[in-house]
N, C-alpha and C positions, 0 to 999 in steps of 0.2 A: 470382364471378370467371369471365370468359369470355375466353380468349386471342384476339387479333386477328392479330398478325403476330409472327413469331420470326425473328431474324437471328443466325446462328451464324458465327463467324469463327475459322478454324483450330481447329475444334472437332470432336473425334472423327474420323469418316470424311470430314469436309468440309474440303477443303484451303483454299479461299478464303473468300469471304463468301457465305453461302447464306441467302436469305430465304424463309420459308414463310408463305403467306397463309391462316391458319386461318379467316378470315372467309369467303373464297371456298370453301375446302374444306368448311367446316361450314355452308354456307348452308342445306342441307336438314336439318341436325341430325346426320345419320349420315354418316361418311366412312371410307374405307379407306386404310390405308398399306400398300403392297405393294412388292415389289422382291426383289432377289437376297439370299441369305443373307449376312450380314455387311456389307451395303451401308450400314447406319446407320439402320434404321427406328426402333429403340428410342432411338437417339441424339436424335431429335427430341423425345421426351418427357423424356429426360434434360436437354435444353436448357431446356425449360419449367421443370422442377423446379429446375435450377441457377440460372436467372435469378431466380426468386422467392426461393429459400432458400439458395443457395450450396451445395447438396447434390444428388447424383444420385438417380435413382429407386430403384436397387437398392443394398442394403446391401453387396453383394459388390463393387461398383465404387466406387473411391475417386476423389477429385478429382485425384489425380496422373495419372489415365488420360484426362483431358479433352483434353490437347494432341493435335492431329492430327499423325500421322507424315508426312502428305503436304504439310504447309504449309511455306512458305518460312521460313528461320530468323529473318528480320527481322520477320515478321508476328506481331502479338500475338493471343493467344487471348482471345475474349470472347463473351458471349451477351447479346442484347437482346430483351426481350419487351414488346410493347404489348398491354394488356388493358383490358377494361371491367369496372367493378365498381360496382354500385349507382348507375348513371346517370352515372358519371364515367369518363374515359379516363385511363389511367396508362401510364407507360413506365419500365421498370427496366433497368439495364445493369450487368453484372458482369464483372470480370476477375480470374482467379486469379493467385496469385503464380507467377512464371515467370522463366526465364533466357533471354534473347534475344541474338542476335548483333547487334553494333552496325551501324547502317546506313552509317556512315562509319568508316573505319579498321578495325583488327583488334580482336579481343577480344569479350567479352560484357558484358552489363549486367543487373543484377537489377531486376526489376519487381515491385513489391509488389501485393498484392491490393487491389482497389478496387471501389466500387459507387456507383450514383447512382439515386435514385428521383425521378421528376418527374410532375406532374399536367398533362395537356394540355388547354388551353382554346383550341380552334381551332388556329391555327398557333403559339400561344405555349406554351412549356414553362416551368412554374413549379417550381423545385427544392423538394423536400420534405425529403429527407434525403441526406447525402453521407458516404461512408465505410462500410466493411463492417459494423461493429457498429451504427451508427445506422440503416443501411438494413435490417438484419436485424430490429431492434426495430420499425421503422416498418411493415414488411411483416406481421409477426405481429399488430401492432395493427390494421392495415387489414383483413386477411382473417379474423382471429380464430382462426387455427390455426397449428400449428407444422409442421415438415417431415414428421415421422412421421405426423401426422394427414392431411396432404395425400397422402402415399404411400398411405395406407389408403383415403381417400375417393375420390381422383381417379385412382388407378392400380391396375389389376388385372394384376399381373405374371405372366409365363408360369410355369405349374406351381406357383405359390405356394399357391393355394387348393385345387388337387387334392391337394397334399401335406397340407393341413389336413384335407381330407375323409377321407383314408385313415389318419391317425395314430391311435394309441391315445389313451385318455382322458388318461393322464399326459402324453404328448408333446403332445397337443392343448392342454393347459393352458399348456405353455411357449410354444406359438405364439400362443395367444390373449393371453397376457400381453404380448407385443410388439404385437399388433394393437390391443388396447384400452389399452395403456400402464398396466396395473395394477401396475407395479412400485411405484407410490406406495402402493398398499394394503399390499403386502408390507413396504415401508419403514415404513408406519404401524404394522403389527404389531410389527416389530422395535423401533421407537421406543417404543411403549407398554410393551413388555417391559423395555427399558432404563430407561424412566421409572419403572416399578414397582420395579425393583431400586434405582434411585436414590432413590425416595421412602422405601423402607425404610431405606436407609443414612442419609438425611437425618433420619428420625425418631430413629434410634439416635444420630446426631450431636447432635441437640437434647437427648436424654436425658443424654448424657455432658456436654454443655455445662451443663445445669441442675444435674447432680450436682457439677460443678466449682465452680459459683457457690455452691451450698449449703455445700461444704467450706470456702469462704472466710469463713464467719461466725466471728467471734471471741467466745469466752466470757470472762466476767470472771475475773480472777485471785483465787484464794482465799488469804488469809493463813493461816499455820500455826495450827492449832487452831480456826479459824473454820468453822462448819458451812456447806455449800454452799447456795445459794439454790434453792428448788424448781424455779423456771422454768429456771434454768441447768442443773440436773441433768437435767430432762426434755428440754431441747434437745440436750444432749450425747448422751443416749440415742438420740434420733431421728437425729441426724447420723451416729451409728455404724452405723445400719441401712442396707443397700443400697437398700431400698425407700423411702427418704426422699423421692425425687423425686415419688412419688405422694401424699405428705402435705405438700406444700410449703405449703399454706395454714396448717396448724398450726405449721409451722416459722416462718413469717413472723409469726404471732401471738405466739409466745414471744420471737422476736427483737425485736419491737416493745416488749414489756414490759421487756426488758433495756436497750434504748436509752433508755426513759423513766427507768429507775433511774440510768443513766449521766448523763443530763442533770441530774437532781436533785443528784447528787454534784458535778458540775461547778459548779453554782450555789454550793454551800458553799465549794468551793475558791477561787472567784473572790472571795468575801467575805473570806476569810483573807488572800489575797494583797494585796487593797486596803489592809487595816489595816497589814500589814507594810510596804508601800510608803510609807505616811505616816511611820512610825517611822524608816525608812531616810532619808527626805527630811530630817527634823529633825536627825538625826545628821550628815548631810552638811553642813548649814548651820553647825553648831558647828565641825566640822573645818575648813571653809573659812575661818572667822574666825580661828582659831588660826594657820593657815598664812599668812594675809595679814599678821598682826602680825609674825611672824618675818621675812617677806620685806621689810617696810618698815625694820626695824632694820638689816638687812644693807645695803640701799640707802643709808641715811644714812651709814654708815661709808665706803662707796665714794665718795660725793659730797664728804665732808670731805677725803679724800685728793686728789681731783681739784682742789679749790679751792686747796690749798696749792701744787700744781704750777703752776697758772695764775698765782698771785701771784709766784712765783719768776721767770717769763718776762717780767715787765713792762719792765725796762731794755732788753732786746734789742728789744722792740717799739717803744720810743721812738726808738732809733737808726734803725730801719727806716722810721719815719714821716718823719724828717728826709731820709733818702735819697730817699723817694718825692716829697718837695717839690721837690728839685733836678731830679729826672727830669721832673717835670711842667713846670718852667720851661724846661728845654732843649727839651721837646716844643713849647712855644709859640713859641720862637725858630727852630725848624727850618724853617718855611715861608719866613721871610725869608732865611735862609742858602741854601736851595735856589733861591730866585728870583735871588739875586745870582750864584750859580754858573752858573745857566742862561743869564743875560744875558752873562756873560763868555765862555762857550763859544760862544754864538751869534755874538758879535763876531769871534771867531777864525775861525769857519767862513765868515763873510761875507768876510773878508779873503782866505782861500784861494780862494774862488770868483771873486773879482774878478781875482786874479792869473791864474787859468786862462783867463778870458774874454779878457784882454789878450794872453796868449800865442797863443790861437787866431786873433785878428784880425791879429797880426803875421805869422803863417804864411800866411794867405790873401793879404795884400798882397804878400808875396814871390813869389807865383805869377802876378802880373800880366803880365810879359813873355811867358810861355809861352802865355797865352790870347790875346794880341794876334796871335801867329803863327797860331794856330788860326783866327782870323777871316779872315786873308788866304787861307789854304788853302780855306776854305769858299767864298769868292767864286770862286776858280779852278774848283772842282768844279761849281758851278752853271752856269758857262759851258760846260764840257764836256758837261753833261747836255743843254743846249739843242741842241748840234750832233748828239748821238746821236738825238734825237727826229726831226730832219729825215731822217737816214739810215734810220730805221725806217719812215717813211711811204713812202719811195721803194721799199724792198725789199718792202713789203706790196702795192704796186701791181704790182710785177713778178710776184708769185705769182698774181694774177688772170689773167694771160696763160696761166699753166700750167693754170688751171681751164678756160679756153676750149679749150685744146688737148686736154685729157683728155675734155671733152664731145664734141669731134669724133670722137675715137677710140672713145668709148662708142657713138656713133651708128653708126660703122662696124661695131662688134662686133654691135650689135642687128640691123643689116641682114643680116649673115652668119648670125645665128641664125634670122632670119625665112626666109632662103633654105633653111636646113636643115629647118625646120618644113614649108615648102611642098613640099620634095622628099619628106619622109615622108608628107605628106597625099596627094601624087600617087601614091606607091606604094600607100597604103591604098585610094585610090579605084580604082586598077587591080585590086587584089585583090577589092574589093567588086563591081566590074563582072563579074569572072569568076564569083564566087559567085552573083550574081543571075541570071546567064545559066543556070547549072546548076540553080538552084532553079526557074526558069521552065520548064525542061524537065521536072522532076519534077512540078510542078503540072499541067502539060498532060497527063502520063500519068495522074495521079490523077483528073482531070476526065473523062478518057476512060473510067474504070471505073465511072462512075455507073450506067449501066443494069444491069450485073451485080449491084451492091450492092442496088439496089431489088428485084430478083427474089429475092435471098436473104433480105432482110428480110420480104418477104411470106410466104415459106415458114415462117419462124420464128414469125410472128404467128399463122398458122393452127395450128401445133403448140401454142402457148400457149392459144389459144381452145379447143382440144380438151380440154386438161387442166383449164382453168377450168370448162368445162361439166361435166366429170366430177366436179370438186370440188362444184359446185352440186348435182348429182344425189345425190352421197353425203351432202351436208349434209341433204338432204330425207330420205334413208334414216336418217341418225342421229337426226333429229327424230322420225321414225316409230318408231325403236327406243326412244327415251326415252318416247314416248307409250305404247308397249307395256309398258315396265317400270312406268310409273306406273299403268296400268290393272291390271297383274298385282298390284302392291302393294295397290291399292284392292280388287281381288277377294279377296286374302288377308285383308285387314282385314275385308271383308264376311263372309267365311267365319267368321272368329273371332267377329264380332258375332252371326252367325246361331247359332254354337255356344253363345255366352253367352246369347242369347235363349232357345234351346232348353232350356239348363240352368235358366234363370230360370223358364221356363214349367213345367218338371217340378217344380221346387221349390215354385212357387206352387200347382200342382194337388195335390201331396202335402200341403202345409200346409193347404189348404182341406178335403181329404178327411179328414185326421186331426182337424181342428177340428170338422167336421160330425159325425163319429162321437161325439166327446166331448160335443158339444152335445145330440145326441139321447139319449145315455145320461144326461145330466144333467137331462132334462125331469122324470123322476119325483121327483127330489130337489127341484126347484123347486115341484112340487105339494105335496110333503110339508111344505115349510116354511110353507105356507098353512093346514095343518090345525089345527083348534082342538078340544080335548076337549069331547065332548057334541054337536058339530055333525057332520052327515053328510059322508062323503068324496064329492067330486064324481065319483069313478070307480066305487067299489063301494057307496056309500051307507051304510057302517057308521059308527056314532057312536063306536066304540072304535078307538083307533089304537095298539095295543100295540107295533108295530115299524115306525115310518115309514121310508120309503126315504131314503137319504142321497145328497147331491150328489157329483159326481165332482170330485176335486181338480184344479184347473188348467183346468177346462172354460171355454170362451169364452161370452160372452153373445151376444145376437142381433146387436148392433151390430158386435162384433168379427168375427163370422162373415160378416156382409155386407161388412165391409172386406176380409176375405180373398177373398171372391168377386170384389169389384171389382179387387183386386190380380191375381187369376188372369186376369181378362178383359183387364186392361192388359198383362200379360205375353204373353197370346195375340196381342193386336194388335201388340205389339212384335215377336214372332216372325214374324208374317205380313209385316210391313214389312221385317224383315231378310231374309226369304226372297225377297221381291220384289226388293230391292236386290241381293242376291247373284246372283240369276238374271240380272238386267239386266247387271251388271258382267261375269259370265261370258260372256254373248253378245257384249258389246262387246270384251272381251279376245280372244275367238276371231276376231272380224272384224278387229281391229287386227293380230293375228298373221298372218292370211292376206294382208292388205294389205302388211304389212312384208315378208313373203317375196316377194311379187310385185315390189314396188319394188326390193328388194335384188337379186333375180336379173336384173331389167332393167338395173340400173346396173352390175352386175358382168359382164354379157354383153358390154358394150363394152370391158371391161378384161381378162377372163380367157377362155381357150379352154375350160377344163373347170370346171364348177360342181358343188358337192355336191348331193345329192338334196334336194328341197324339205322333207322331214321333218326333216333335220339342221339345225335352226335355230342350234345353237351353232356348228357349223362355218361356216355362212353368216355369223354375226355376227363370228366371228374373222376371216373373210376381209374383211368390211367394215372392221373396225378396222385390219387390216393395210394395206389399200389407203388408208385414211384417213391413216395415217402416211406411206406411200410417196408419196402425191400431193403432200404438202408438198415433198418432195425434188424430184419431177418438175417441179412448178411453179417451184421456185427455179431449176432448170436451164434450163427453158424461158424464164423471164424473163431469166436471165443471157445466154442465147444471143440473145434478141430485142434486148436492150440492146446486145450486141456488134455485131449486124447493123445496128441503127439507127445506132450510132456510125460504122460504115463508110459508110452513106448520107450522114450529116451531114458526114463528112470529105470525101467526093467532091463534095457540093454546095458546101461551103466552097471547095474547089479551083476549081470553075467560077467562083465569085464572085471569087476571088483572082487570076485570070489577068490581068485588066485592070490591077489595082494593081501586079502584078509587072512588067508591061511598062512602065508609067509610071515605076516606081522605077529600072529599068535606064536609061531615057532621061535621067532626072535625074542619075544617076551619071556618065554620059558628058558632060553639060553641065558638071558640076562639075570634071571633069578639064581641060576647056578653060579655065575660069576660073582654075584653079590655075597653068596655064602663063603666062597674062598677068601674074598677081601675081608670079611668079618674075622676069620681065624687069624690072618696076618696082623690085623690091627690089635687084637688081644695080646699077641706075643710082644709087640713093640711096647705096649702099655706096661706089662710086667717088668721088662728090662729097665725102663725109665724109673720105675718105683724103687728098684734095688739101688740104682746109682744115687738117688736122692737121699736114701737112708744112710749110705756110707759117708757122704759128704757132710751131713749134719752132725755125725758123731765126732768128726775131726775139728770142729770149730771151737774157738776159745770162749765165746759167749753163747748164751743159750739161744739167742735170737738175733736176727739182723738188726732189729730196732735197738737192742742193747749195744751192739757193735757200732752202729751209727751214732748213738748217744755218746759213747766214749770218744769217738773220733771228733764229734762236734765240741765236746768239752776241751779236748787237747787244742783244737784250732782256736777256741775262744781264749784259752790261756795264752797261746802264742800271740794272738792279736793284741791282747792287753799288754803283754811284755814288750812287744815291738813298739806300741804306742808310747810306753814309758821311756824306752830307750831314745826314741825320736825326740820326745819332749825334753829330756835331760840334755841331749846333744844341742838342741836349739837354744836352750837357756844358757849353756856354757859359751856357745858362739856369740850370743847377744851380749853377755857380760864382757867378753874380750873386746867386742866392738865398742861398747860404752866406755871402757877403761882407756882405750887408745884415743877415742874422740875427746875425752875429758883432758887428757894430757896435752893433745894438740891445741885445744881451745885455751888452756891456761897460758901456753906459750904465746899464742896469737894475741890474747888480750893484754899480756904484759907489754908487748911491743906497742900496742895501741895506746896504753896508759902513758908510756914514756914520751911518745910522739905528741899526744894531746897536751901534756904538761909543758913541753917546749913551745908549742904554738901559743898557749895562753900567756906565757911570759913575754913573748915577742909582741903580741897584740896589746898587752898592758903598757909596754914601753911606747908603742906608736901613739896611743891615746894621750898619755901624759905629755908627749912632745907636741901634738896638735893643739891641746888645750892651752899650753903655754904660749904657743905662737899666736893664738887668737886673742890673747889679752883678757880672756874671761876665766873665772874660776868655775868650779863644779856646780855651785849653787846658782850662779848667773846662767849657766848653760841649761840647768834644769828648768829655770823660770822662763827662759826665752824659747824653749823648744815647743813648737806648734806643728800642726799637720799641714800638708801642702794645700789643702782646701782652705784652711784659715788664712794662710799667707796669701794665696791667690785672691781671696775675698777682700782682704785689706788693700792689696795692691790695686784691685779693680775699683774700689771705692775712691781711692785717691786719684786715679786716672779719670774717672767719671766727673769728679768735682772740677778738675783742671779743664776738661773739655767743655763742660757746661759754662764755665766762665768765659772761655774763648768764644763759644758760639753766641753767647749773650752780647758780648762786646761787638762781634762782627755784625749781628743782626741790627743792633742799635745804630752803628755807623751807617749801615745800608739804608735804614729807614730815614735817617737824617738827610742823607744825600738825595733820596727820592722826594722828600718833602721840599727840599730846596729847589729841585728841578721841575716839580709839577706845576702846570699852568693854573693861574688863579681864576676861578669861575665866580661870576656875579650872581649865579642862580641859587635859589634856595630849594633844597630837596622837596619840601612840602608843596611849594607852588608847582614844581615839575610834576609831582605825582598827581595833583588835582587836574592839571591839563591833560595828562595821559589818560586819566579815567574818563574824561569827557570824550576824548578821541576813541577809546575802546567802545563806549556806548554807541557812538555813531557807526562804528564798524560792525557791532553786533546787530544793529537795526538793518544795515545793508545786507549782512549775511543771512539774517532771518528771511528777508524778502527774497534773496537768491535761492535759499533752501526751499521756500514755499513754491516758487515758480519752477525750480528744478524738479521737485516732487510731482507737481502737476504735469509737467512736460513728460517726465519718465512714465508716470502712471498712464497718461493718455497714449503715449507711444506703445506701451505694452498692451493696453486695452485695445488699441487699433489693430495690433497684430493678432490678438485673440479674436477680435470681431471678424477679421479676414479668415482665420482658420475655422471659426464656428460657421461662417457663411459657406465655406467649402464643404464642411461636414453636413450642413443642412441640405445643400444641393445633392450630395451623394445619397443621403437618407431619402430624399424625395424620389430620386431615380430608382433606388432599390425598392421603395414602397410601391411604386407604380408597377415594376416588374413582378414582384411577389403577389400583388393583388390580382394581376392578370392570371398568373399560374394558379392561384387559389380559386379564382372564379372558374377556370377551365376544369380543374381536377374535382371540384366539389359541385359541379352542375349548376353554375350560376350564369351561364352564357346562353344567348339565343342561338349562336352558331357553334361550330366545332362539335363537341360531344353533347351540346345542348344541356338538358336537365339530367343527363346521365352522368353518374360519378365515374371516376377513373377506374376504380376496382371493378365495378359492374361491366365496364367496357372490356377490361382485360378478361374477366370471367366469361363473358359472352364469346369473345374471340377464341379463347382456349376451348370452350365447350363446343363451339361450332366445328373446330378442327377435330376434336375427339369424336363427335357424332359422325363426321364424314369418314374418319378412319373406321369407326364401328360398323358403318353401313356396308363396307366392303366385305366384312366377314358375316354380318347378319344376312345379307342377300344370299351368300352361298349356303349358310346353315339352314335357311328357311326355303331353299329352292326358289329364290327370287321373289318370295311373297312379301316380305316385310322390309321396311326402311324406317329409320328414326328421323324425325324432323324436329329441329330446334326452332322455337319461336324467335324471330328476328326483332330486336328492340327498335323502337322509334326514339326520337330525340326526347320525348317526354316520359318514356317508361323507365321504371326503376327495377330493382332486383326481383320484384314479383313477376316480371315478364319472362323469366328463365323457365318457361314451360316446355315440356317434352311430349310429343305425340308420336304415334306410329302410323305409317302409311301402308295400307293394305293394297298391294298392287292387283290383287284378285278383284277387288271392288272399286279401286281407284279413290277410296275415301280415307280420310284421316280418322284414327281411333285413339281413344285414351290408352296409355300403356297399362292401365289397370284392367283393361278388358282382355289382356293376353292370358292364356292358360298357364299352368305352372311350368310346363316344359318350355313354352314360348317365352315366358318371363326369364327363365334361366338362360335361354339362348340370347335374348336381348341383353341381359345383364352381363353375360360372358363377353359378348361382342363389345359392349360399352366399356367393360373393364380392359379388354385388350386394346381398344382404341385409346383410352386414357393413358395406358402404359406406353403405347407408341408415341403419343403426343408429348408426354412428360419427358421421355428419353430423347426425343428430337429437340425439344426446347432446352434440355440440359446441355447439349453441345459438346461433342467429343467424348461422350460417355460410352463405354463398351461394357455392356452387361449381357453375357451369353447364358443367362439363366432366367427362368420364369417358373414360379410356383403357383398352382391353382388349388385352392383348398375347398373341397366339397361342392355340392350342388347338382351332381349328375343324376341323382335318384329320381328327379321329376321328369326325365326324358323318356319318350318311347324309343323303340328300337331304331327307327329311321333317324330320328333327331339325334339320338346318341351317336349313331354312325357319322352323321354330319358334324357333330361337335368334335368327335375324335379326329375326323379328317381335317377340321379347322386347326386343331392343336398340332396335328402332324405338319400342316403347312407352315407353322411357326418355326419348325426345326430347320433352320437354314445355316449352312456352314457348320460351326461348332456350337450352335445354340442348344441349350438343354432345357427341357420342359418337364416339370414334375407335377403329378396330380395326386391329391389325397381324395380317396373315395371308398365307400363301402359297396358300391354297385357291383354285383357279381359279374355282369356282362363285361365290365372293363378288365376283369382278371383274365379273360380269355382273348381280349383284343390287344392288350399292351404286353409286349414280350418281356420287358425287364420290370421286375417288381421288387420293392423293398417291403418285406413282411415284418410287421411289428407285432410281437407276441407279448401279452401281459401275463405275468406270473405273480404269486404272492411276494416274491422277493425283488420285484422290479421287472422292467420290460427289457426285451432283447430285439435286435434287428438282424435279419438275414436276407441275402440276395437270392431271388428265385428267377429263373429264366424258363419261358415256355418252350 
């Protein structure tokens, strides 16, 4: 992950929106963040950390401190970071929860926390995650680290690691626990301890569970005087023992034998119960037959009684049958009677309707004279309407004369308005003429100032050219300064390379000399290995070799020695090359320094009266930087003055060009005034002509005014309207009378025909009724008495039918029972005796079933309990195995063993391992920063030591002795702390696995270093810049401002801080 740009809005010390270009600042890998105390330098790194993880870099600063006190109440606080990671560009935006004042109206509004992660492909932004929780998860997955790891890897906070360096072993353990996040190891120790306790409790629980299941086994009941079974007696003895859980196999074996005995006994009981069931079944059959015979005898007695009652009711049923016959005859005559009555009533209704129609026709004929008078009045009204139409046409023609008169008056009014407009235009033209004359006078004066404006513009241009030339000269000086800084860095790197080559050459020479000595000492041993008993020695000639020489352990062979010689020669060549390069760069840097001083003094001589001495290069550089900033302001002032003078020249030139136009405009205005006077005269003539026409038309009108003429026309129209309405009403009434008269005549004829037809039908229906009544043999009174409804007839018919069927059914059932009684077998059994015998059999059966239920319950219970015992035994075995494993892990992690980690707990072992790796990585940089003098040494723990043994000492290679880290000077303490911090950062990143963080921030601490130590510290930081890695430093040290090329300058103002990029 490498940051590219950071935009902070209302964030910390920054009131508005501030964008930091890390790509430009970190172009060379190393950059400096400098500025006033409290200006907001650390806030930039806070912004990077907050944009990525929603947290600040320091644990002592909370997210509630993000909001800028300088920002406007309506501006929202946010942070946006654009960064590259593994070949892709990403952009993340975050906003904390906050309360802001409404932009419109009064009051505040609550803004929730939010976040957005996007992947940038060119100009296209592809959303990846939105919302705080989703973005947090996406960032951790993308970078592979959490916020605490980022703080440790990418941020070296002020005084944090100096504190770690000087702490005691116990306090250092607490700090390292946060750095390496080993709280998980401590949590693992605690968890294993809890799990060990829980596993013991679980084992005890399973033991109790198995004991409870064993107690659930049921033993067979022994009858009085019967000896106990051996298996049951042994099982009872085992169950009474507390240790029965450990002999569960024998318990299950005895219980299985008892269950088999119970199954055998159940088989015998089932056979006895089956035989008894068959006996009970036969007894039940005999009892049922006896009960059926008694029931049939009782039913026969009841049926004989019912038949006697039915025979006694026969006379009454015969009378009812005769009554039913008369009712049915009357029902058949009823339709004829209803038809006759209907025809008679219809004839009466037709007669009444005919009389009503005759009366209506007589009434309409009586109104004839009144409607004749109405026709005469209608004719008179039509004549009056024709006369009104002629009067309306004459009055409408008179109104047109009023229109022409008003048109003439309107033309007169328009002419008067035109005269007023022309008068206003005349006054405006006069005013314009006066204004143009005054403007022409001013233009003439401005045109006369052109020569003086030209001279002033030339003077301003010369001043601007002077400052531009100074800027160009200073730019060359700055370029030479950068070249000098570059050469000085190369010279420093060459010196380090030379030192490394010298050290490598010394090491190679020492290795070769030591190997050569071992090789020579080993030659006798090589010859001795070739000796053979009885053969002469090639050195002394003896054939006896009682004590041959032995070889030197670890001695090299010839090829290895030659390889060391070659390596020594290679190291010597590298040293010579490094020496040549260092000498060349030293000469080049000296030449560049002299050239820089010469150019800088030449450039400043044109700007300053007094210059620092040539040997004071720092003062000269500060003066160059000071003038570099001042020239920007002077150039802006000169450019502004030049623009002002040039604007005056352009204004004067424009005035010269404008003179001819102003004169022409004045002449045009004068001609316009003359034309307006002519138009006024013509408009007055048109007005007088229109006034004369209006007076002539008004004199010829019949009414005094248009209103009177319109009132007369309106009255005539109203009279015509009322007359037309009266005519229409009379015509409609006459038409309606004629329609009513014709309808009454037609209705009278229609109802007369209906009356005659209804009378004929009534006479025919009466004849049919008299004939049907005579044929039935009944008179009118008998018909009226016998007439009943269909429901009554059906009810009587149903009652007679039910009585008949009931008698038939009784007789059939009686005969059936008599036949059954005759054919039924005669039984000599008495029902009471059979019932007593069956009760005794049921009691015996109940006793056998009770015994079977008891044995079955015991058998099932024991089978279920045995299965539970087997399951509980398996769970107990698993619990014991788990307890043994967890107790071993607990003893190992919590320092309860004599071997392994011994008395050392797991977290302390991890801390010691991490810290040893960090110290080893730190020593590689501390050795270079201190010129090979100091190395850190971490106390190695023994099996009995605890966290108090994490002590840290420093080895002074000048004396060969160990010293306390507290004995280091301030600068040495910073070097050791910086080396330790960088070592911890490397170790954490290595252990993170797959993490790519191409950025490191170092906050403060350089003020305690002398010049040489500062140079070495900067060189160390330069060495960290590998590939695309970016290193940022916060510091107030003035020397760093001249050593680090790219600088972010934070400036504090009353309205908030600003950030600007500066390059040396």
